[in-house]
MIMI-171833 format. One record per atom (N, C-alpha, C): chain; atom name; x negated, y, z negated; residue in three letters. Coordinates in nm, 2 decimals. Each point is the difference from the previous one (the first is absolute). Example, Ala and Ser with C-alpha at 12.3 -4.5 7.8 and 13.67 -1.06 7.14 Angstrom:
REM residues 2
+-------+------+--------+--------+--------+-----+
! chain ! atom !     xx !     yy !     zz ! res !
+-------+------+--------+--------+--------+-----+
!     A !    N !  -1.32 !  -0.57 !  -0.78 ! Ala !
!     A !   CA !   0.09 !   0.12 !   0.00 ! Ala !
!     A !    C !  -0.09 !   0.12 !   0.00 ! Ala !
!     A !    N !   0.04 !   0.11 !   0.07 ! Ser !
!     A !   CA !  -0.09 !   0.11 !   0.00 ! Ser !
!     A !    C !   0.08 !   0.11 !  -0.08 ! Ser !
+-------+------+--------+--------+--------+-----+
REM end
This chain:
REM residues 79
+-------+------+--------+--------+--------+-----+
! chain ! atom !     xx !     yy !     zz ! res !
+-------+------+--------+--------+--------+-----+
!     A !    N !   2.25 !   1.51 !   1.71 ! Met !
!     A !   CA !  -0.09 !  -0.09 !   0.05 ! Met !
!     A !    C !  -0.09 !  -0.06 !  -0.11 ! Met !
!     A !    N !   0.00 !  -0.13 !  -0.01 ! Gly !
!     A !   CA !  -0.08 !  -0.06 !  -0.10 ! Gly !
!     A !    C !  -0.14 !  -0.04 !   0.04 ! Gly !
!     A !    N !  -0.08 !  -0.03 !  -0.09 ! Gln !
!     A !   CA !  -0.14 !  -0.04 !   0.03 ! Gln !
!     A !    C !  -0.01 !  -0.15 !   0.00 ! Gln !
!     A !    N !  -0.08 !  -0.05 !   0.08 ! Arg !
!     A !   CA !  -0.02 !  -0.15 !   0.00 ! Arg !
!     A !    C !  -0.09 !  -0.03 !  -0.12 ! Arg !
!     A !    N !   0.03 !  -0.12 !  -0.06 ! Pro !
!     A !   CA !  -0.08 !  -0.03 !  -0.12 ! Pro !
!     A !    C !  -0.14 !  -0.03 !   0.05 ! Pro !
!     A !    N !  -0.10 !   0.03 !  -0.09 ! Arg !
!     A !   CA !  -0.14 !  -0.02 !   0.03 ! Arg !
!     A !    C !  -0.03 !  -0.15 !  -0.01 ! Arg !
!     A !    N !  -0.09 !  -0.05 !   0.08 ! Pro !
!     A !   CA !  -0.03 !  -0.14 !  -0.02 ! Pro !
!     A !    C !  -0.07 !  -0.03 !  -0.13 ! Pro !
!     A !    N !   0.03 !  -0.11 !  -0.06 ! Lys !
!     A !   CA !  -0.06 !  -0.04 !  -0.13 ! Lys !
!     A !    C !  -0.13 !  -0.06 !   0.02 ! Lys !
!     A !    N !  -0.11 !   0.04 !  -0.07 ! Pro !
!     A !   CA !  -0.13 !  -0.06 !   0.02 ! Pro !
!     A !    C !   0.01 !  -0.15 !  -0.03 ! Pro !
!     A !    N !  -0.04 !  -0.08 !   0.10 ! Glu !
!     A !   CA !   0.01 !  -0.15 !  -0.01 ! Glu !
!     A !    C !  -0.09 !  -0.06 !  -0.11 ! Glu !
!     A !    N !  -0.12 !   0.05 !  -0.02 ! Tyr !
!     A !   CA !  -0.10 !  -0.06 !  -0.09 ! Tyr !
!     A !    C !  -0.02 !   0.08 !  -0.13 ! Tyr !
!     A !    N !   0.08 !   0.10 !  -0.03 ! Leu !
!     A !   CA !  -0.02 !   0.08 !  -0.12 ! Leu !
!     A !    C !   0.01 !  -0.08 !  -0.12 ! Leu !
!     A !    N !   0.10 !  -0.08 !  -0.02 ! Ala !
!     A !   CA !   0.01 !  -0.08 !  -0.12 ! Ala !
!     A !    C !  -0.12 !  -0.10 !  -0.02 ! Ala !
!     A !    N !  -0.04 !  -0.06 !   0.10 ! Ala !
!     A !   CA !  -0.12 !  -0.09 !   0.00 ! Ala !
!     A !    C !  -0.12 !   0.08 !  -0.04 ! Ala !
!     A !    N !  -0.02 !   0.12 !   0.05 ! Lys !
!     A !   CA !  -0.12 !   0.08 !  -0.03 ! Lys !
!     A !    C !   0.00 !   0.04 !  -0.14 ! Lys !
!     A !    N !   0.12 !   0.04 !  -0.06 ! Leu !
!     A !   CA !   0.01 !   0.04 !  -0.14 ! Leu !
!     A !    C !  -0.04 !  -0.11 !  -0.09 ! Leu !
!     A !    N !   0.05 !  -0.12 !   0.03 ! Leu !
!     A !   CA !  -0.03 !  -0.12 !  -0.07 ! Leu !
!     A !    C !  -0.15 !  -0.03 !   0.00 ! Leu !
!     A !    N !  -0.05 !   0.01 !   0.12 ! Ala !
!     A !   CA !  -0.15 !  -0.03 !   0.02 ! Ala !
!     A !    C !  -0.08 !   0.10 !  -0.08 ! Ala !
!     A !    N !   0.04 !   0.12 !   0.00 ! Ile !
!     A !   CA !  -0.08 !   0.10 !  -0.08 ! Ile !
!     A !    C !   0.00 !  -0.03 !  -0.14 ! Ile !
!     A !    N !   0.12 !  -0.04 !  -0.06 ! Arg !
!     A !   CA !   0.00 !  -0.03 !  -0.14 ! Arg !
!     A !    C !  -0.08 !  -0.13 !  -0.03 ! Arg !
!     A !    N !   0.01 !  -0.10 !   0.09 ! Glu !
!     A !   CA !  -0.07 !  -0.12 !  -0.03 ! Glu !
!     A !    C !  -0.15 !   0.02 !   0.02 ! Glu !
!     A !    N !  -0.05 !   0.08 !   0.09 ! Arg !
!     A !   CA !  -0.14 !   0.03 !   0.02 ! Arg !
!     A !    C !  -0.06 !   0.07 !  -0.12 ! Arg !
!     A !    N !   0.09 !   0.08 !  -0.07 ! Leu !
!     A !   CA !  -0.05 !   0.07 !  -0.12 ! Leu !
!     A !    C !   0.01 !  -0.09 !  -0.12 ! Leu !
!     A !    N !   0.06 !  -0.12 !   0.02 ! Gly !
!     A !   CA !   0.01 !  -0.09 !  -0.11 ! Gly !
!     A !    C !   0.10 !   0.05 !  -0.11 ! Gly !
!     A !    N !   0.11 !   0.06 !   0.04 ! Leu !
!     A !   CA !   0.09 !   0.06 !  -0.10 ! Leu !
!     A !    C !   0.13 !  -0.07 !   0.00 ! Leu !
!     A !    N !   0.07 !   0.00 !  -0.12 ! Ser !
!     A !   CA !   0.13 !  -0.05 !  -0.01 ! Ser !
!     A !    C !   0.09 !   0.11 !   0.05 ! Ser !
!     A !    N !   0.13 !  -0.02 !   0.02 ! Gln !
!     A !   CA !   0.09 !   0.10 !   0.03 ! Gln !
!     A !    C !   0.01 !   0.11 !  -0.11 ! Gln !
!     A !    N !   0.00 !  -0.04 !  -0.12 ! Ser !
!     A !   CA !   0.00 !   0.09 !  -0.11 ! Ser !
!     A !    C !  -0.12 !   0.09 !   0.00 ! Ser !
!     A !    N !  -0.12 !  -0.06 !   0.03 ! Asp !
!     A !   CA !  -0.12 !   0.08 !   0.00 ! Asp !
!     A !    C !   0.01 !   0.10 !   0.12 ! Asp !
!     A !    N !   0.05 !  -0.04 !   0.11 ! Met !
!     A !   CA !   0.02 !   0.09 !   0.11 ! Met !
!     A !    C !   0.08 !   0.12 !  -0.03 ! Met !
!     A !    N !   0.11 !  -0.03 !  -0.07 ! Val !
!     A !   CA !   0.09 !   0.11 !  -0.05 ! Val !
!     A !    C !  -0.08 !   0.10 !  -0.08 ! Val !
!     A !    N !  -0.08 !  -0.04 !  -0.09 ! Arg !
!     A !   CA !  -0.08 !   0.09 !  -0.09 ! Arg !
!     A !    C !  -0.10 !   0.07 !   0.09 ! Arg !
!     A !    N !  -0.07 !  -0.07 !   0.09 ! Leu !
!     A !   CA !  -0.10 !   0.07 !   0.08 ! Leu !
!     A !    C !   0.06 !   0.10 !   0.10 ! Leu !
!     A !    N !   0.12 !  -0.03 !   0.06 ! Leu !
!     A !   CA !   0.06 !   0.10 !   0.09 ! Leu !
!     A !    C !   0.05 !   0.12 !  -0.07 ! Leu !
!     A !    N !   0.04 !  -0.01 !  -0.13 ! Asp !
!     A !   CA !   0.04 !   0.11 !  -0.08 ! Asp !
!     A !    C !   0.11 !   0.09 !   0.07 ! Asp !
!     A !    N !   0.10 !  -0.07 !   0.05 ! Cys !
!     A !   CA !   0.11 !   0.07 !   0.07 ! Cys !
!     A !    C !   0.13 !  -0.03 !  -0.06 ! Cys !
!     A !    N !   0.01 !  -0.04 !  -0.13 ! Gln !
!     A !   CA !   0.12 !  -0.03 !  -0.07 ! Gln !
!     A !    C !   0.08 !  -0.11 !   0.08 ! Gln !
!     A !    N !  -0.06 !  -0.10 !   0.04 ! Leu !
!     A !   CA !   0.06 !  -0.12 !   0.06 ! Leu !
!     A !    C !   0.02 !  -0.11 !  -0.10 ! Leu !
!     A !    N !   0.08 !  -0.09 !   0.04 ! Ser !
!     A !   CA !   0.02 !  -0.13 !  -0.08 ! Ser !
!     A !    C !  -0.07 !  -0.11 !   0.07 ! Ser !
!     A !    N !  -0.03 !  -0.11 !  -0.07 ! Arg !
!     A !   CA !  -0.06 !  -0.12 !   0.06 ! Arg !
!     A !    C !   0.10 !  -0.05 !   0.11 ! Arg !
!     A !    N !   0.13 !   0.01 !  -0.03 ! Ala !
!     A !   CA !   0.10 !  -0.05 !   0.10 ! Ala !
!     A !    C !  -0.01 !   0.08 !   0.13 ! Ala !
!     A !    N !  -0.03 !   0.13 !  -0.01 ! Arg !
!     A !   CA !  -0.01 !   0.08 !   0.12 ! Arg !
!     A !    C !  -0.13 !  -0.04 !   0.08 ! Arg !
!     A !    N !  -0.11 !  -0.03 !  -0.06 ! Ile !
!     A !   CA !  -0.12 !  -0.05 !   0.07 ! Ile !
!     A !    C !   0.04 !  -0.13 !   0.07 ! Ile !
!     A !    N !   0.07 !  -0.09 !  -0.07 ! Cys !
!     A !   CA !   0.05 !  -0.13 !   0.06 ! Cys !
!     A !    C !   0.08 !   0.03 !   0.13 ! Cys !
!     A !    N !   0.09 !   0.10 !  -0.01 ! Glu !
!     A !   CA !   0.09 !   0.03 !   0.12 ! Glu !
!     A !    C !  -0.09 !   0.05 !   0.11 ! Glu !
!     A !    N !  -0.10 !   0.08 !  -0.03 ! Tyr !
!     A !   CA !  -0.09 !   0.05 !   0.11 ! Tyr !
!     A !    C !  -0.07 !  -0.12 !   0.07 ! Tyr !
!     A !    N !  -0.05 !  -0.09 !  -0.09 ! Glu !
!     A !   CA !  -0.08 !  -0.11 !   0.05 ! Glu !
!     A !    C !   0.08 !  -0.10 !   0.08 ! Glu !
!     A !    N !   0.13 !  -0.01 !  -0.03 ! Lys !
!     A !   CA !   0.09 !  -0.09 !   0.07 ! Lys !
!     A !    C !   0.07 !   0.07 !   0.12 ! Lys !
!     A !    N !  -0.02 !   0.13 !   0.02 ! Gly !
!     A !   CA !   0.06 !   0.07 !   0.11 ! Gly !
!     A !    C !   0.14 !   0.04 !  -0.02 ! Gly !
!     A !    N !   0.05 !  -0.01 !  -0.12 ! Val !
!     A !   CA !   0.14 !   0.03 !  -0.03 ! Val !
!     A !    C !   0.02 !   0.15 !   0.00 ! Val !
!     A !    N !  -0.10 !   0.07 !  -0.05 ! Arg !
!     A !   CA !  -0.01 !   0.15 !   0.00 ! Arg !
!     A !    C !  -0.13 !   0.05 !   0.06 ! Arg !
!     A !    N !   0.00 !   0.12 !   0.04 ! Glu !
!     A !   CA !  -0.12 !   0.07 !   0.04 ! Glu !
!     A !    C !  -0.04 !   0.11 !  -0.10 ! Glu !
!     A !    N !  -0.13 !   0.00 !  -0.03 ! Pro !
!     A !   CA !  -0.04 !   0.11 !  -0.09 ! Pro !
!     A !    C !   0.01 !   0.14 !   0.06 ! Pro !
!     A !    N !   0.02 !   0.10 !  -0.08 ! Asn !
!     A !   CA !   0.00 !   0.13 !   0.05 ! Asn !
!     A !    C !  -0.14 !   0.05 !   0.03 ! Asn !
!     A !    N !  -0.01 !   0.11 !   0.06 ! Leu !
!     A !   CA !  -0.13 !   0.05 !   0.05 ! Leu !
!     A !    C !  -0.10 !   0.02 !  -0.12 ! Leu !
!     A !    N !   0.04 !   0.05 !  -0.11 ! Leu !
!     A !   CA !  -0.09 !   0.02 !  -0.12 ! Leu !
!     A !    C !  -0.05 !  -0.14 !  -0.05 ! Leu !
!     A !    N !   0.08 !  -0.10 !   0.00 ! Val !
!     A !   CA !  -0.04 !  -0.13 !  -0.04 ! Val !
!     A !    C !  -0.10 !  -0.06 !   0.10 ! Val !
!     A !    N !   0.02 !   0.02 !   0.13 ! Leu !
!     A !   CA !  -0.09 !  -0.05 !   0.10 ! Leu !
!     A !    C !  -0.13 !   0.07 !  -0.01 ! Leu !
!     A !    N !   0.00 !   0.13 !  -0.03 ! Leu !
!     A !   CA !  -0.13 !   0.07 !  -0.02 ! Leu !
!     A !    C !  -0.07 !  -0.05 !  -0.12 ! Leu !
!     A !    N !   0.07 !  -0.03 !  -0.11 ! Arg !
!     A !   CA !  -0.07 !  -0.06 !  -0.12 ! Arg !
!     A !    C !  -0.06 !  -0.14 !   0.04 ! Arg !
!     A !    N !   0.07 !  -0.08 !   0.07 ! Tyr !
!     A !   CA !  -0.05 !  -0.13 !   0.04 ! Tyr !
!     A !    C !  -0.13 !   0.02 !   0.08 ! Tyr !
!     A !    N !   0.00 !   0.09 !   0.09 ! Ala !
!     A !   CA !  -0.12 !   0.03 !   0.09 ! Ala !
!     A !    C !  -0.11 !   0.05 !  -0.09 ! Ala !
!     A !    N !   0.02 !   0.08 !  -0.09 ! Glu !
!     A !   CA !  -0.10 !   0.06 !  -0.09 ! Glu !
!     A !    C !  -0.06 !  -0.11 !  -0.09 ! Glu !
!     A !    N !   0.09 !  -0.08 !  -0.06 ! Val !
!     A !   CA !  -0.04 !  -0.11 !  -0.09 ! Val !
!     A !    C !  -0.09 !  -0.10 !   0.07 ! Val !
!     A !    N !   0.05 !  -0.03 !   0.13 ! Ala !
!     A !   CA !  -0.07 !  -0.11 !   0.07 ! Ala !
!     A !    C !  -0.12 !   0.06 !   0.08 ! Ala !
!     A !    N !  -0.02 !   0.13 !   0.00 ! Gly !
!     A !   CA !  -0.11 !   0.06 !   0.07 ! Gly !
!     A !    C !   0.01 !  -0.02 !   0.15 ! Gly !
!     A !    N !   0.13 !   0.02 !   0.05 ! Leu !
!     A !   CA !   0.03 !  -0.02 !   0.14 ! Leu !
!     A !    C !   0.06 !   0.13 !   0.06 ! Leu !
!     A !    N !  -0.01 !   0.01 !   0.13 ! His !
!     A !   CA !   0.07 !   0.11 !   0.07 ! His !
!     A !    C !   0.15 !  -0.04 !   0.00 ! His !
!     A !    N !   0.09 !   0.10 !  -0.01 ! Met !
!     A !   CA !   0.14 !  -0.02 !   0.00 ! Met !
!     A !    C !   0.04 !  -0.08 !   0.13 ! Met !
!     A !    N !  -0.06 !   0.04 !   0.11 ! Glu !
!     A !   CA !   0.03 !  -0.07 !   0.13 ! Glu !
!     A !    C !  -0.02 !  -0.15 !   0.00 ! Glu !
!     A !    N !  -0.10 !  -0.04 !  -0.08 ! Thr !
!     A !   CA !  -0.03 !  -0.14 !  -0.01 ! Thr !
!     A !    C !   0.12 !  -0.08 !  -0.06 ! Thr !
!     A !    N !   0.07 !   0.07 !  -0.09 ! Ile !
!     A !   CA !   0.11 !  -0.07 !  -0.07 ! Ile !
!     A !    C !   0.13 !   0.01 !   0.09 ! Ile !
!     A !    N !   0.03 !   0.11 !   0.06 ! Val !
!     A !   CA !   0.13 !   0.01 !   0.06 ! Val !
!     A !    C !   0.00 !  -0.03 !   0.15 ! Val !
!     A !    N !  -0.12 !   0.00 !   0.07 ! Asn !
!     A !   CA !   0.00 !  -0.03 !   0.14 ! Asn !
!     A !    C !  -0.01 !  -0.15 !   0.02 ! Asn !
!     A !    N !   0.10 !  -0.06 !   0.07 ! Asp !
!     A !   CA !  -0.01 !  -0.15 !   0.02 ! Asp !
!     A !    C !  -0.11 !  -0.04 !   0.10 ! Asp !
!     A !    N !  -0.05 !   0.09 !   0.07 ! Lys !
!     A !   CA !  -0.11 !  -0.03 !   0.10 ! Lys !
!     A !    C !  -0.14 !  -0.01 !  -0.07 ! Lys !
!     A !    N !   0.00 !   0.05 !  -0.12 ! Val !
!     A !   CA !  -0.13 !   0.01 !  -0.08 ! Val !
!     A !    C !   0.00 !  -0.12 !  -0.10 ! Val !
!     A !    N !  -0.10 !  -0.08 !   0.01 ! Lys !
!     A !   CA !   0.00 !  -0.12 !  -0.10 ! Lys !
!     A !    C !  -0.07 !   0.05 !  -0.13 ! Lys !
!     A !    N !   0.05 !  -0.07 !  -0.10 ! Leu !
!     A !   CA !  -0.06 !   0.03 !  -0.14 ! Leu !
!     A !    C !  -0.12 !  -0.08 !  -0.02 ! Leu !
+-------+------+--------+--------+--------+-----+
REM end
C-alpha cells in the first residue's frame, strides 16, 4: 500500500521571495545568511516553486525572518 502524496503548499514560493525582498537581500546574500550550503540557483528554484526547501532550510528562513515556521508553510496564514 502506497501513501498519497502530500499537498504542495500553494504560497510557499511567494512567501520565500517576499521574505528575501523584505530583508532587502539578493539571492546570493540570502545564501550566505541561511548558511545551509545552498547555491543561488537553489534559492531561485525555491522562489519559483520548482523545488521545495527541506525542513532545516525552512527553519533557517523562519529564524532569519523572525517568523514562526507556521507563517511560512501554512497557506492559511498570510505573511
